[in-house]
KEDO-194356 format. One record per atom (N, C-alpha, C): residue in one letter; atom name; x, y, z. Coordinates in Angstrom, 3 decimals, padded with zeros to 6 digits. Layout:
N
A CA X Y Z;
...
This chain:
213
X N -051.674 148.581 134.358;
X CA -052.149 149.951 134.544;
X C -051.192 150.916 133.846;
X N -051.749 151.961 133.219;
X CA -050.922 152.870 132.439;
X C -050.543 154.132 133.203;
X N -050.765 154.162 134.533;
X CA -050.461 155.363 135.291;
X C -050.195 155.026 136.758;
X N -049.569 155.989 137.454;
X CA -049.382 155.925 138.897;
X C -050.389 156.855 139.554;
X N -050.895 156.463 140.725;
X CA -051.924 157.252 141.406;
X C -051.344 158.026 142.596;
X N -051.816 159.258 142.748;
X CA -051.488 160.089 143.900;
X C -052.791 160.692 144.416;
X N -052.974 160.702 145.734;
X CA -054.206 161.229 146.318;
X C -053.907 162.482 147.137;
X N -054.684 163.529 146.892;
X CA -054.540 164.787 147.627;
X C -055.899 165.162 148.212;
X N -055.879 165.743 149.407;
X CA -057.131 166.102 150.058;
X C -057.596 165.006 150.998;
X N -058.906 164.827 151.080;
X CA -059.529 163.894 152.021;
X C -059.910 162.594 151.315;
X N -059.219 161.481 151.616;
X CA -059.520 160.216 150.933;
X C -060.936 159.712 151.164;
X N -061.595 160.175 152.240;
X CA -062.943 159.711 152.566;
X C -064.040 160.633 152.023;
X N -063.661 161.669 151.313;
X CA -064.639 162.652 150.837;
X C -065.578 162.034 149.804;
X N -066.793 162.564 149.753;
X CA -067.783 162.090 148.782;
X C -067.543 162.671 147.389;
X N -066.750 163.729 147.303;
X CA -066.416 164.341 146.010;
X C -065.042 163.864 145.570;
X N -064.997 163.236 144.403;
X CA -063.746 162.718 143.853;
X C -063.426 163.477 142.572;
X N -062.224 164.024 142.513;
X CA -061.739 164.709 141.324;
X C -060.652 163.846 140.692;
X N -060.814 163.512 139.439;
X CA -059.811 162.730 138.709;
X C -059.092 163.635 137.724;
X N -057.774 163.564 137.720;
X CA -056.991 164.401 136.811;
X C -055.796 163.621 136.283;
X N -055.707 163.490 134.970;
X CA -054.537 162.896 134.351;
X C -053.421 163.936 134.352;
X N -052.216 163.540 134.770;
X CA -051.132 164.507 134.962;
X C -049.819 163.993 134.383;
X N -048.896 164.966 134.167;
X CA -047.516 164.629 133.840;
X C -046.630 165.175 134.965;
X N -045.314 165.140 134.774;
X CA -044.402 165.579 135.829;
X C -044.597 167.053 136.172;
X N -044.830 167.885 135.155;
X CA -045.023 169.305 135.417;
X C -046.270 169.540 136.258;
X N -047.343 168.846 135.936;
X CA -048.579 168.987 136.718;
X C -048.347 168.593 138.167;
X N -047.633 167.499 138.385;
X CA -047.377 167.047 139.754;
X C -046.577 168.077 140.545;
X N -045.744 168.834 139.836;
X CA -044.940 169.845 140.509;
X C -045.755 170.993 141.079;
X N -046.964 171.192 140.550;
X CA -047.800 172.310 141.012;
X C -049.137 171.825 141.563;
X N -049.284 170.513 141.749;
X CA -050.589 169.962 142.125;
X C -051.003 170.400 143.532;
X N -050.062 170.544 144.451;
X CA -050.438 170.958 145.799;
X C -050.960 172.390 145.801;
X N -050.393 173.237 144.946;
X CA -050.915 174.605 144.821;
X C -052.315 174.585 144.220;
X N -052.528 173.694 143.240;
X CA -053.863 173.544 142.651;
X C -054.881 173.127 143.714;
X N -054.509 172.179 144.559;
X CA -055.399 171.725 145.634;
X C -055.739 172.888 146.570;
X N -054.750 173.705 146.887;
X CA -054.994 174.870 147.742;
X C -055.964 175.843 147.083;
X N -055.798 176.063 145.777;
X CA -056.723 176.936 145.039;
X C -058.149 176.387 145.086;
X N -058.292 175.076 144.896;
X CA -059.632 174.472 144.916;
X C -060.275 174.660 146.285;
X N -059.497 174.424 147.344;
X CA -060.025 174.605 148.694;
X C -060.494 176.041 148.909;
X N -059.699 176.998 148.413;
X CA -060.044 178.408 148.566;
X C -061.291 178.770 147.754;
X N -061.347 178.289 146.522;
X CA -062.435 178.660 145.615;
X C -063.762 177.977 145.956;
X N -063.701 176.899 146.733;
X CA -064.932 176.177 147.091;
X C -065.331 176.391 148.545;
X N -064.662 177.292 149.221;
X CA -065.014 177.548 150.612;
X C -064.708 176.401 151.540;
X N -063.679 175.634 151.209;
X CA -063.259 174.549 152.090;
X C -064.050 173.268 151.961;
X N -064.703 173.056 150.834;
X CA -065.421 171.791 150.629;
X C -064.453 170.609 150.709;
X N -064.958 169.472 151.166;
X CA -064.141 168.264 151.254;
X C -064.089 167.575 149.891;
X N -062.914 167.161 149.493;
X CA -062.757 166.454 148.224;
X C -061.466 165.655 148.252;
X N -061.404 164.667 147.383;
X CA -060.172 163.912 147.149;
X C -059.798 164.068 145.691;
X N -058.650 164.651 145.442;
X CA -058.153 164.761 144.075;
X C -057.207 163.598 143.812;
X N -057.575 162.758 142.865;
X CA -056.723 161.639 142.480;
X C -055.990 162.015 141.199;
X N -054.685 162.248 141.336;
X CA -053.843 162.591 140.198;
X C -053.272 161.297 139.620;
X N -053.515 161.083 138.341;
X CA -053.114 159.846 137.674;
X C -052.025 160.175 136.658;
X N -050.813 159.768 136.972;
X CA -049.644 160.107 136.155;
X C -049.516 159.126 134.990;
X N -049.636 159.637 133.772;
X CA -049.565 158.776 132.594;
X C -048.121 158.648 132.108;
X N -047.831 157.524 131.481;
X CA -046.474 157.267 130.996;
X C -046.191 157.987 129.690;
X N -047.177 158.043 128.809;
X CA -047.010 158.676 127.502;
X C -048.139 159.675 127.287;
X N -047.832 160.954 127.436;
X CA -048.850 162.007 127.347;
X C -049.597 161.938 126.013;
X N -048.844 161.988 124.919;
X CA -049.473 161.964 123.588;
X C -050.077 160.607 123.260;
X N -049.479 159.555 123.770;
X CA -049.966 158.226 123.450;
X C -051.174 157.806 124.261;
X N -051.165 158.112 125.562;
X CA -052.192 157.597 126.469;
X C -053.457 158.444 126.519;
X N -053.386 159.706 126.099;
X CA -054.524 160.612 126.281;
X C -055.228 160.994 124.988;
X N -054.700 160.602 123.846;
X CA -055.315 160.976 122.567;
X C -056.389 159.962 122.176;
X N -057.572 160.457 121.752;
X CA -058.695 159.553 121.472;
X C -058.512 158.690 120.234;
X N -057.721 159.144 119.290;
X CA -057.404 158.342 118.104;
X C -056.050 158.803 117.575;
X N -055.403 158.001 116.751;
X CA -054.081 158.375 116.245;
X C -054.143 159.630 115.385;
X N -053.078 160.426 115.464;
X CA -052.971 161.632 114.640;
X C -051.497 161.965 114.445;
X N -051.218 162.677 113.361;
X CA -049.847 163.086 113.083;
X C -049.378 164.126 114.098;
X N -048.062 164.239 114.249;
X CA -047.489 165.252 115.133;
X C -047.862 166.648 114.645;
X N -048.158 167.536 115.570;
X CA -048.440 168.931 115.212;
X C -047.366 169.863 115.757;
X N -046.541 169.374 116.682;
X CA -045.367 170.099 117.138;
X C -044.321 169.058 117.520;
X N -043.067 169.318 117.197;
X CA -042.035 168.310 117.428;
X C -042.231 167.118 116.503;
X N -041.717 165.979 116.924;
X CA -041.767 164.783 116.085;
X C -042.684 163.694 116.623;
X N -043.254 163.906 117.814;
X CA -044.058 162.858 118.437;
X C -045.526 162.973 118.034;
X N -046.025 161.948 117.389;
X CA -047.427 161.916 117.006;
X C -048.298 161.487 118.173;
X N -049.550 161.195 117.875;
X CA -050.535 160.831 118.902;
X C -050.960 159.382 118.692;
X N -050.861 158.604 119.777;
X CA -051.025 157.164 119.664;
X C -052.439 156.646 119.722;
X N -053.372 157.473 120.176;
X CA -054.764 157.013 120.232;
X C -055.053 156.024 121.340;
X N -054.374 156.157 122.480;
X CA -054.539 155.190 123.565;
X C -055.559 155.550 124.624;
X N -056.401 156.556 124.368;
X CA -057.330 157.028 125.394;
X C -058.287 155.942 125.865;
X N -058.748 155.084 124.960;
X CA -059.708 154.043 125.347;
X C -059.099 153.096 126.378;
X N -057.858 152.703 126.175;
X CA -057.194 151.832 127.143;
X C -056.988 152.544 128.473;
X N -056.624 153.837 128.408;
X CA -056.413 154.608 129.630;
X C -057.710 154.732 130.422;
X N -058.798 155.070 129.748;
X CA -060.083 155.195 130.438;
X C -060.523 153.854 131.013;
X N -060.271 152.786 130.298;
X CA -060.608 151.458 130.799;
X C -059.867 151.180 132.111;
X N -058.602 151.572 132.182;
X CA -057.826 151.408 133.410;
X C -058.402 152.267 134.535;
X N -058.813 153.490 134.206;
X CA -059.409 154.372 135.219;
X C -060.659 153.723 135.812;
X N -061.520 153.214 134.947;
X CA -062.784 152.649 135.412;
X C -062.578 151.346 136.190;
X N -061.569 150.573 135.834;
X CA -061.339 149.287 136.492;
X C -060.484 149.407 137.749;
X N -059.492 150.305 137.729;
X CA -058.511 150.346 138.811;
X C -058.752 151.477 139.805;
X N -059.276 152.601 139.322;
X CA -059.442 153.773 140.187;
X C -060.865 153.874 140.712;
X N -061.832 153.481 139.907;
X CA -063.246 153.581 140.285;
X C -063.926 152.212 140.221;
X N -063.417 151.245 140.948;
X CA -064.022 149.907 140.872;
X C -065.378 149.857 141.559;
X N -066.350 149.304 140.884;
X CA -067.660 149.109 141.484;
X C -068.506 150.364 141.493;
X N -069.813 150.213 141.668;
X CA -070.725 151.360 141.711;
X C -070.508 152.198 142.968;
X N -070.655 153.519 142.828;
X CA -070.495 154.424 143.971;
X C -071.541 155.525 143.871;
X N -072.823 155.164 144.118;
X CA -073.908 156.130 143.927;
X C -073.839 157.326 144.865;
X N -073.125 157.170 145.994;
X CA -073.040 158.269 146.951;
X C -071.881 159.212 146.653;
X N -071.113 158.929 145.630;
X CA -069.954 159.747 145.292;
X C -070.272 160.694 144.128;
X N -069.741 161.889 144.211;
X CA -069.792 162.836 143.093;
X C -068.424 162.805 142.420;
X N -068.380 162.300 141.196;
X CA -067.115 162.082 140.521;
X C -067.000 163.034 139.324;
X N -065.935 163.822 139.339;
X CA -065.648 164.750 138.250;
X C -064.300 164.381 137.640;
X N -064.178 164.535 136.335;
X CA -062.894 164.312 135.678;
X C -062.479 165.588 134.968;
X N -061.198 165.888 135.051;
X CA -060.720 167.120 134.435;
X C -059.241 167.054 134.137;
X N -058.734 168.154 133.643;
X CA -057.319 168.209 133.343;
X C -056.992 169.410 132.485;
X N -055.708 169.530 132.200;
X CA -055.186 170.674 131.453;
X C -054.596 170.203 130.130;
X N -054.823 170.976 129.090;
X CA -054.240 170.703 127.783;
X C -054.779 169.380 127.226;
X N -053.913 168.437 126.865;
X CA -054.397 167.175 126.310;
X C -055.182 166.366 127.350;
X N -054.867 166.555 128.630;
X CA -055.659 165.906 129.686;
X C -057.067 166.482 129.742;
X N -057.206 167.762 129.391;
X CA -058.532 168.359 129.289;
X C -059.324 167.779 128.136;
X N -058.640 167.548 127.022;
X CA -059.286 166.893 125.883;
X C -059.712 165.477 126.252;
X N -058.844 164.750 126.954;
X CA -059.177 163.396 127.395;
X C -060.414 163.404 128.280;
X N -060.497 164.382 129.185;
X CA -061.656 164.471 130.073;
X C -062.931 164.705 129.275;
X N -062.862 165.608 128.304;
X CA -064.026 165.860 127.446;
X C -064.439 164.590 126.722;
X N -063.478 163.926 126.118;
X CA -063.753 162.695 125.382;
X C -064.346 161.630 126.307;
X N -063.821 161.540 127.541;
X CA -064.306 160.532 128.498;
X C -065.777 160.750 128.812;
X N -066.214 162.017 128.807;
X CA -067.610 162.303 129.076;
X C -068.559 161.757 128.021;
X N -068.032 161.451 126.850;
X CA -068.834 160.852 125.779;
X C -068.842 159.325 125.855;
X N -067.972 158.758 126.707;
X CA -067.825 157.298 126.744;
X C -068.623 156.636 127.862;
X N -068.887 157.365 128.948;
X CA -069.494 156.761 130.143;
X C -070.308 157.800 130.896;
X N -071.264 157.343 131.683;
X CA -072.061 158.253 132.501;
X C -071.570 158.298 133.946;
X N -070.369 157.821 134.199;
X CA -069.812 157.801 135.553;
X C -069.556 159.210 136.071;
X N -069.178 160.121 135.172;
X CA -068.729 161.443 135.594;
X C -069.883 162.442 135.614;
X N -070.038 163.110 136.758;
X CA -071.100 164.105 136.890;
X C -070.752 165.381 136.126;
X N -069.472 165.701 136.050;
X CA -069.060 166.921 135.358;
X C -067.671 166.786 134.769;
X N -067.374 167.657 133.798;
X CA -066.106 167.645 133.073;
X C -065.424 168.997 133.263;
X N -064.168 168.972 133.709;
X CA -063.396 170.195 133.938;
X C -062.272 170.261 132.905;
X N -062.545 170.910 131.786;
X CA -061.594 170.938 130.673;
X C -060.933 172.321 130.592;
X N -059.766 172.444 131.211;
X CA -059.035 173.706 131.238;
X C -058.050 173.761 130.074;
X N -058.203 174.790 129.239;
X CA -057.364 174.930 128.044;
X C -057.205 173.597 127.305;
X N -058.313 172.909 127.018;
X CA -058.218 171.584 126.395;
X C -057.732 171.679 124.952;
X N -057.108 170.622 124.486;
X CA -056.547 170.587 123.127;
X C -057.622 170.278 122.091;
X N -058.656 171.127 122.057;
X CA -059.764 170.877 121.137;
X C -059.405 171.171 119.686;
X N -058.179 171.626 119.448;
X CA -057.654 171.705 118.080;
X C -057.386 170.310 117.516;
X N -057.430 169.294 118.380;
X CA -057.117 167.928 117.948;
X C -057.964 167.570 116.725;
X N -057.350 166.989 115.691;
X CA -058.056 166.747 114.428;
X C -059.385 166.015 114.592;
X N -060.441 166.629 114.065;
X CA -061.796 166.053 113.969;
X C -062.513 165.947 115.317;
X N -061.976 166.585 116.372;
X CA -062.617 166.392 117.672;
X C -063.983 167.070 117.765;
X N -064.105 168.287 117.271;
X CA -065.422 168.929 117.351;
X C -066.433 168.202 116.472;
X N -065.984 167.592 115.377;
X CA -066.890 166.752 114.588;
X C -067.397 165.584 115.424;
X N -066.486 164.998 116.201;
X CA -066.865 163.890 117.084;
X C -067.914 164.350 118.091;
X N -067.730 165.558 118.623;
X CA -068.679 166.080 119.606;
X C -070.075 166.242 118.989;
X N -070.122 166.681 117.759;
X CA -071.421 166.867 117.101;
X C -072.152 165.543 116.897;
X N -071.382 164.484 116.717;
X CA -071.967 163.205 116.313;
X C -072.234 162.266 117.485;
X N -071.861 162.665 118.707;
X CA -072.015 161.785 119.858;
X C -072.680 162.520 121.016;
X N -073.086 161.769 122.018;
X CA -073.827 162.322 123.153;
X C -072.934 162.476 124.374;
X N -072.894 163.698 124.902;
X CA -072.183 163.946 126.156;
X C -073.049 163.452 127.309;
X N -072.498 162.583 128.153;
X CA -073.266 161.992 129.237;
X C -073.240 162.824 130.510;
X N -072.191 163.613 130.706;
X CA -072.125 164.466 131.899;
X C -073.093 165.637 131.746;
X N -073.622 166.095 132.874;
X CA -074.589 167.193 132.840;
X C -073.934 168.560 132.761;
X N -072.730 168.696 133.317;
X CA -072.067 169.998 133.398;
X C -070.664 169.918 132.802;
X N -070.304 170.931 132.025;
X CA -068.980 170.965 131.387;
X C -068.403 172.375 131.506;
X N -067.207 172.455 132.062;
X CA -066.472 173.717 132.137;
X C -065.398 173.720 131.058;
X N -065.376 174.774 130.254;
X CA -064.354 174.966 129.235;
X C -063.624 176.276 129.503;
X N -062.345 176.318 129.225;
X CA -061.618 177.580 129.320;
X C -060.505 177.610 128.285;
X N -060.019 178.829 128.028;
X CA -058.897 179.009 127.108;
X C -058.210 180.321 127.451;
X N -056.913 180.361 127.255;
X CA -056.183 181.611 127.388;
X C -056.450 182.496 126.177;
X N -056.536 183.799 126.395;
X CA -056.921 184.686 125.295;
X C -055.824 184.866 124.251;
X N -054.655 184.307 124.495;
X CA -053.568 184.364 123.504;
X C -053.269 183.001 122.878;
X N -054.009 181.980 123.251;
X CA -053.683 180.629 122.788;
X C -053.875 180.454 121.282;
X N -054.859 181.144 120.711;
X CA -055.097 180.983 119.272;
X C -054.146 181.836 118.434;
X N -053.354 182.665 119.107;
X CA -052.405 183.543 118.404;
X C -051.053 182.852 118.337;
X N -050.993 181.811 117.550;
X CA -049.776 181.018 117.394;
X C -049.503 180.783 115.919;
X N -048.245 180.576 115.580;
X CA -047.882 180.350 114.180;
X C -048.203 178.933 113.731;
X N -048.434 178.037 114.681;
X CA -048.767 176.658 114.307;
X C -050.190 176.626 113.748;
X N -050.347 176.258 112.473;
X CA -051.670 176.369 111.843;
X C -052.729 175.457 112.449;
X N -052.320 174.311 112.974;
X CA -053.292 173.405 113.595;
X C -053.724 173.960 114.949;
X N -052.767 174.327 115.770;
X CA -053.086 174.804 117.107;
X C -053.755 176.173 117.080;
X N -053.559 176.928 116.007;
X CA -054.208 178.236 115.881;
X C -055.719 178.106 115.752;
X N -056.214 176.894 115.486;
X CA -057.657 176.661 115.373;
X C -058.326 176.468 116.721;
X N -057.538 176.529 117.794;
X CA -058.089 176.200 119.106;
X C -059.196 177.168 119.523;
X N -059.074 178.434 119.140;
X CA -060.105 179.400 119.498;
X C -061.439 179.093 118.841;
X N -061.406 178.871 117.536;
X CA -062.632 178.506 116.827;
X C -063.202 177.200 117.358;
X N -062.300 176.266 117.669;
X CA -062.748 174.949 118.133;
X C -063.415 175.045 119.505;
X N -062.867 175.851 120.418;
X CA -063.462 175.932 121.758;
X C -064.817 176.642 121.696;
X N -064.953 177.608 120.808;
X CA -066.245 178.276 120.634;
X C -067.269 177.284 120.076;
X N -066.837 176.466 119.128;
X CA -067.730 175.447 118.570;
X C -068.124 174.431 119.637;
X N -067.150 174.010 120.441;
X CA -067.429 173.030 121.501;
X C -068.460 173.575 122.476;
X N -068.308 174.826 122.860;
X CA -069.257 175.465 123.768;
X C -070.661 175.480 123.165;
X N -070.750 175.847 121.892;
X CA -072.055 175.904 121.227;
X C -072.687 174.523 121.114;
X N -071.889 173.521 120.796;
X CA -072.397 172.152 120.671;
X C -072.983 171.670 121.991;
X N -072.279 171.919 123.079;
X CA -072.738 171.464 124.392;
X C -073.982 172.224 124.840;
X N -074.017 173.518 124.572;
X CA -075.203 174.302 124.935;
X C -076.422 173.850 124.126;
X N -076.202 173.601 122.839;
X CA -077.306 173.133 121.996;
X C -077.835 171.787 122.468;
X N -076.957 171.006 123.108;
X CA -077.357 169.700 123.632;
X C -078.020 169.803 125.007;
X N -078.178 171.043 125.498;
X CA -078.855 171.245 126.768;
X C -077.980 171.060 127.993;
X N -076.671 171.094 127.813;
X CA -075.767 170.904 128.944;
X C -075.530 172.219 129.683;
X N -075.267 172.109 130.975;
X CA -074.857 173.256 131.776;
X C -073.385 173.493 131.455;
X N -073.116 174.513 130.637;
X CA -071.762 174.707 130.114;
X C -071.338 176.160 130.261;
X N -070.065 176.372 130.551;
X CA -069.502 177.713 130.607;
X C -068.187 177.707 129.841;
X N -067.895 178.796 129.164;
X CA -066.605 178.994 128.499;
X C -065.967 180.228 129.108;
X N -064.876 180.027 129.824;
X CA -064.188 181.132 130.490;
X C -062.871 181.439 129.774;
X N -062.634 182.719 129.550;
X CA -061.400 183.163 128.904;
X C -060.446 183.689 129.964;
X N -059.240 183.134 129.983;
X CA -058.204 183.567 130.905;
X C -057.178 184.437 130.177;
X N -056.482 185.265 130.931;
X CA -055.421 186.082 130.353;
X C -054.185 185.224 130.091;
X N -053.554 185.442 128.932;
X CA -052.269 184.811 128.688;
X C -052.299 183.660 127.707;
X N -051.130 183.081 127.507;
X CA -050.984 181.982 126.556;
X C -051.266 180.646 127.229;
X N -050.922 179.568 126.552;
X CA -051.275 178.227 127.035;
X C -050.525 177.843 128.312;
X N -049.390 178.477 128.565;
X CA -048.528 178.015 129.650;
X C -048.671 178.844 130.918;
X N -049.637 179.765 130.969;
X CA -049.797 180.627 132.135;
X C -050.757 180.012 133.151;
X N -050.273 179.813 134.360;
X CA -051.069 179.401 135.522;
X C -051.957 178.178 135.281;
X N -051.401 177.075 134.791;
X CA -052.237 175.887 134.573;
X C -052.862 175.350 135.858;
X N -052.169 175.509 137.003;
X CA -052.722 175.025 138.270;
X C -053.953 175.823 138.669;
X N -053.898 177.146 138.524;
X CA -055.054 177.982 138.858;
X C -056.196 177.745 137.874;
X N -055.885 177.634 136.607;
X CA -056.933 177.420 135.602;
X C -057.663 176.090 135.837;
X N -056.906 175.046 136.182;
X CA -057.535 173.752 136.437;
X C -058.352 173.792 137.728;
X N -057.829 174.484 138.723;
X CA -058.576 174.626 139.980;
X C -059.894 175.345 139.749;
X N -059.884 176.394 138.939;
X CA -061.117 177.122 138.636;
X C -062.130 176.210 137.942;
X N -061.630 175.318 137.105;
X CA -062.522 174.389 136.388;
X C -063.216 173.435 137.360;
X N -062.432 172.803 138.227;
X CA -063.022 171.883 139.199;
X C -063.941 172.636 140.170;
X N -063.532 173.823 140.615;
X CA -064.325 174.578 141.585;
X C -065.688 174.964 141.010;
X N -065.723 175.324 139.731;
X CA -066.999 175.685 139.114;
X C -067.969 174.512 139.179;
X N -067.480 173.313 138.915;
X CA -068.329 172.132 138.987;
X C -068.787 171.869 140.422;
X N -067.869 171.967 141.358;
X CA -068.187 171.681 142.754;
X C -069.169 172.699 143.330;
X N -069.094 173.929 142.867;
X CA -069.962 174.985 143.379;
X C -071.325 175.039 142.671;
X N -071.475 174.212 141.619;
X CA -072.687 174.264 140.825;
X C -073.901 173.678 141.532;
């Protein structure tokens, strides 16, 4: 298995939220859970936080060169999703509502996962790394299996000197249009601030929108 599991909320709940996380996410995950409870009027849910060992390696859908720092992207998403389906969601669960989401590259992973399987009822992609090379092309050429997709971005995220990451605004607008054209229930919400502002609240808003739908 490529991750450690942590469960927050009600383990017996019919609503399961899956979120790939790193150490920073775990540091604010309890606040995120509180936000979700508040935003959904106290609905019962179990948030399963799955801590990955290599953020860039385990969550990227295919290999790519580094766009910041020296660490490139390993393209290990297929193996990670396989572990999720085998270890976290073993067997059919028709009575469960399963949503997958995350922040930044975990948001991109969630979006990509929605194209791989019909297990997930909705995708909660908060400030996803849709600047990732060729990702919107992939979206155009494949079928999203989830019925509902939440997208968000900070209104300052595209205002960066990094030429690759500066494409995130155009990419998220394209992603929204692609999903709407495909007949999906999709929303694109713009938050105040840059990529690092309130990731716990932004992710909670993403999951809550799906749960309240």
